[in-house]
Structure formats: structure tokens, C-alpha cells
C-alpha positions in Angstrom: 20.5 -15.8 12.6 17.9 -17.0 10.1 19.1 -19.2 7.2 19.3 -17.2 3.9 17.4 -18.8 1.1 19.6 -19.8 -1.9 16.7 -19.7 -4.3 13.9 -17.1 -4.6 10.9 -17.8 -6.8 9.1 -14.6 -7.8 6.1 -13.6 -10.0 6.6 -11.0 -12.7 5.6 -7.6 -11.2 6.6 -8.6 -7.6 9.1 -6.5 -5.7 11.8 -8.1 -3.5 14.6 -7.0 -1.1 17.5 -9.5 -0.8 18.9 -8.6 2.6 22.3 -10.1 3.8 23.4 -9.4 7.4 27.1 -9.8 8.1 29.8 -9.0 10.6 33.4 -8.3 10.0 36.3 -6.3 11.4 37.5 -4.3 9.8 34.3 -3.6 7.8 34.5 -5.7 4.6 34.2 -4.3 1.1 30.8 -5.5 -0.4 30.3 -6.2 -4.1 27.3 -7.5 -5.9 27.3 -9.4 -9.2 24.6 -10.7 -11.5 25.5 -13.6 -13.8 29.2 -13.1 -12.9 29.2 -9.4 -14.0 29.1 -6.3 -11.8 25.4 -5.7 -10.9 24.2 -2.6 -12.7 21.9 -0.5 -10.5 19.0 1.6 -11.9 15.8 3.2 -10.6 14.3 -0.3 -10.5 17.3 -2.1 -9.0 19.2 -0.6 -6.1 22.0 -1.8 -3.8 22.5 -0.5 -0.3 25.4 -1.2 2.1 25.1 -0.1 5.7 27.1 -1.3 8.7 26.6 -5.1 9.0 23.9 -5.3 6.3 23.7 -5.2 2.5 20.7 -5.4 0.3 19.7 -5.6 -3.3 16.1 -4.4 -4.0 14.3 -5.1 -7.3 11.1 -3.3 -8.0 8.6 -4.7 -10.4 10.5 -7.9 -11.2 10.9 -8.7 -14.9 11.8 -12.0 -16.6 15.3 -10.5 -17.3 15.9 -10.4 -13.6 16.0 -14.2 -13.4 19.5 -15.5 -12.7 22.2 -15.8 -10.1 23.0 -12.8 -7.8 26.3 -13.1 -5.9 27.4 -10.9 -3.0 31.1 -10.9 -1.9 32.4 -9.6 1.4 36.2 -9.1 1.6 38.7 -7.6 3.9 42.4 -8.3 4.6 41.5 -11.4 6.7 39.4 -13.2 4.1 36.6 -13.4 1.5 33.1 -14.8 1.7 30.8 -15.3 -1.3 27.0 -16.1 -1.2 25.0 -16.8 -4.3 21.2 -16.5 -4.6 19.3 -17.9 -7.6 16.3 -15.9 -8.6 13.5 -17.6 -10.7 10.8 -15.5 -12.3 7.5 -16.8 -13.5 5.4 -14.8 -16.0 1.7 -14.7 -16.4 1.7 -17.3 -19.2 3.5 -19.8 -16.9 1.0 -19.2 -14.1 -2.0 -19.8 -16.5 -0.3 -23.1 -17.7 0.3 -24.3 -14.1 -3.4 -23.5 -13.2 -4.5 -25.6 -16.2 -2.3 -28.5 -15.2 -3.7 -28.4 -11.6 -7.3 -28.2 -12.9 -6.7 -31.2 -15.3 -5.1 -33.2 -12.5 -8.0 -32.4 -10.1 -10.5 -33.6 -12.7 -8.7 -36.8 -13.3 -8.8 -37.8 -9.6 
């Protein structure tokens, strides 16, 4: 199995699917949280749970989507938690980074 990234860096306007494969018997209960509160779904943010896979999909990422997403899998035999930090950069930040690179390149 591929390693799951613990930090995702996204640009404002991007879309992302955070997919978490798992196994468990009996099938575990899956819960998602954002910043330690239950994740509220919307037309732009959806959560899916199918056998051995859960995902959170965010369409048109906004600055307010930055933070820590936590998925918890639990059955009578145990509980596992995985947290993923999402960073979002806006247009202004990208312009600033481009200017820094340009200035650095000209100083070499």
C-alpha cells in the first residue's frame, strides 16, 4: 500500500480527493472531523464510505478549507485515527513567491 501523505498543499480553486483505504472485520464505523469538529458536508465537500475505502472530496478549494482533517475507524476490536493537514495558498501568496524567486534569480 502507498504511504498516505500527512500534509497536502493546494492552490485556491483546486479540487482534491483524500482517499483512505482500510481493512477491518467487522467493518469499522468511519467518522471524519475538521479541526476536531464533525466534518460538515455540502455540495462542495462530500464524504463517501464504501467497503474498505473512505474519501473526502473538496471541490474548488477555498482558504477556509485549510486545517486538519481527521478520519477515525472504529469497531469493537479497536480504533485507528489518521490526521491530514491541508494547506491552501491563495493567488496573492503565489504572486509573492514568484517575486521572491525572481529577486533571488537576479541576485545570483
